[in-house]
N, C-alpha and C positions, 0 to 999 in steps of 0.2 A: 556557779562555775563559769569561768571566762574561757572562751575559745581563743587560741592563738590566732593572730590575724590571717595567717596562711590557711589554717584549717577552716576558718569562717569563709574565706574567699572560695575555697574548693567546694564547700557545702552550698553556697549560693550559686556557684557555677553549675553544679550538678542539678540543682532545682530548676535553674533557667533552661538548661538543655532539655530537661524532662518536659518543661512546658512547651517547648518548641520541637519536640521529637516528631519526625515525619510519620504520618498516618499510613500504615501498611495497606496495600490493596493488591489482590491477586487477579490476574486476567488470563484467560485461555486464548490461545491462538493456534495457527497451523502454518505449515510450510507454504510459502508463496514468495520465493525470492524474486527481486531484491526487496520486496516489501517486508517480508517476515522470514527469518530463518534462524534456527538454533545455532547454525554454524557461523553466522555473521557477527561481526563486532556490533555491540549494542542490540543484537538480534535483528538488525536490519532497519530499514527506513521508518516503518510505522511504529514499532516499539520505541525507537529513538525519539520520535516526535511525541508520542504519548507519554513516555517517561519524563521528558523535559517539560511538557505542559503540566503534568501533575506536580512536578517538583516546584513549579512556580507558585503553587497554592498549598504546598506542605504535605504532599503524599509521596510515598515510596512504593514503586510498582515492582511486582514479581510476575514474570511471564511463565506460563506453563504451555509447552508445545505438545499438541495432540493432533490426531486426525481431525479434519474440520468438523465432521458431524458430531464427534464426541466433544470437541471444544465448545460447540454451541450447546449441546445437551447439558453439559455440566454447569454452564452458566444459567440455562433455563431452570434447572432444579435448585440452583443456589449453592452448588458445591464450590464455585468460585464467585468472585464479586461481579465479574463481567467478562466480555469477550470482544476481540477486535481482529480485523475490521470487517464490516459488513455493509452491503448496499441497502438502500431503502426497501422495506418490505412490511406490508400491513400485518402479515402473519407473525413476524418477529416482534412487532410492537405489542402484541398481546402479552408477552412475557418479559419484555425489556423496555427500558427508557433509552431513547436515542440521543446521542450527543449532536452538537452542531456538526456540519460536514468538516472533515479533517483535510482531505486532499481530493482534487478531481482525478479520476483515473481516465485517461484519454486513450482511446483506440484510434490509431492513425494509419494512413497508407505509407508503407515503407518501400523504398526502391533504391536503385543505384543512382549516384550523383549524376552520372552521364545521361541518364534516361530523362527525356523531356516529358514531364507529366504535370497535369493540372486537372482539378476537378471541382465542381460545385454541386452537381446532382448525380444520381446514379446513371442518368442518360449519358453523361460524359465518359463513362467507363466502357461503353460499347466498343468491341474490337480489341480491348486490352486483356491480356492473359493474367488472370488473378489466381493466386494461391491462397486457400483458406483452410481452416482447421475443422475436422469432424468434431461435432459436439460443442463447438463454440456458439454462444448465444448471440448471433447476428440479428439485425433488425428484420421485421416481417417484410419490409420493402425489398431488402437484399435478397431474401429467399424467393420472393415473388418474381423478381427480375430474372432470377436463375430459371425458374419454372417456365416462364414465357419465352426463354431463349435470348433475353436481352444481354445477359452477362455470360462470359466464358470463364468458368471457375473450375479449378482442379482442387479437390479436397484431399488433404493428407492428415497424418496422425499427429504431427508436432511441428512447431514453428521452425525447428532446425532444418527440416526438409525444405521448407519454403525458402529460407535464406540460401541454402545450397543450390536450389533450382534457379534462383535469381542470378547467382554468380555464374552458373553454368549456361545461362541464356535460355532456359527452358520455360521461364515465366517472367512476368514483368514487375508485378507489384504484389504486396501482401498486406494483411491487416494484423496489427498487434498493439497491445498496450505499450506506450512509449518506454516506460521503465523496464518492463519485462523484456521488450525487444532488445534494448541495448545491453541489458545483463546477459541475455542469451548470446548476442553477437560477441561480447567480450569473452565469453566462455568458449566460443567456437573458433574465433579467428584472431590473428595477430592485429595489432592496432592499425596497421596500414590498410588491411581489408575492412576492418570496422569502419574506418573513416570514409570508405566508398559508399556507405549506406547513409541515406538521409530520409526524412519523413516530411509529409505535407503538413503545413501549418493548420489547415482546416481539418478538425477532427471528424472522424466517421461516427464515433459515439463518445459521450461523456457521462460518466457515472460518479457519484460521490460516496466515499467511504466514511463510516461512522464508528465510534466506540459505542458499545451497548453495555449498560449496567442492568443486571438482573433485578426484577421487581421484588425478588426474595431477599435482596441485600438490604441490610439496615441502612437507612438514610440514603437510599438509592438516588432520589431526586437531588439531594444536597451534593452527592458525589458528582453527578452530571453537571450541576450548576457550577461547581468548583472547577471541573475539568474545562468546561466551556470558557470560563474566565481565564484559566491558565493558558488555554490554546489561543485566545485572543491576544493576551500579553506576548506570547511567544511569536505569534504572527507579526504583531506590530513592531517587535524588536528586530525583525528580519531573520530570526533564528530558524524559522520553519523553512524559508527559502534556502538558507545556508545548508541545512540538513539535506534538503532535496538535491542541491548541487553536489554535496559530498557523495551522496548515493550514486548520482549519475557519473561521477568520476571513479566509481568502484572502490571508494575508500573504506566501505564497511564489509567488503567481500573477502572471503578467503582467497589466497593466491590461486589463480587459474594455472592448470598444467600447460 
């Protein structure tokens, strides 16, 4: 029996598509805008990077948003393939394989453009009014400097309060992750007020986030190797930096009121 040319072409096309079909992978994550949010376009900065890096090497990613402890636990027991994104931890390495670092998360000093500020060590912060967050993991040196009276720090419950205190002249500087800070500022203030805030180029803290693949996932090491390769290609092409810049411009965020 002879196939008509069109039917034969369609059959070959279907087989070819099947050979190159994207490998599905499910990752758990949680709300941490602008890095991750179910309400954001592409689910935010990190899911966008991870999805694009996996696409480079033939995977299709589905994200499941959960409370962070549950997101981690479901990956630990193998109910999902992996979870994103997490800082380095020896405890988490017991149950997961870590990817190469994806992005640095930088905590910086933020203040008004008109305020004359510079720093190199904590000693340079003496006499400066600092706003900080209760429950935030600052360095041991920072807390020690507070205990001995070297630093003047007001602790509040959320970063919104710090920004409002700075605008009101009740404090001088605050600490926050760059991406989170400008997301919060955009959600709080009009652009002309957001533009009054700047940050110091010398970071206070730098941590790196990673994709984790559960050791219970079939071919976990291969998946991580593939992701690392895709991330390297994405970074080399300039797409990671472009995604980051798009996020900083608020292009993935829902419209602010």
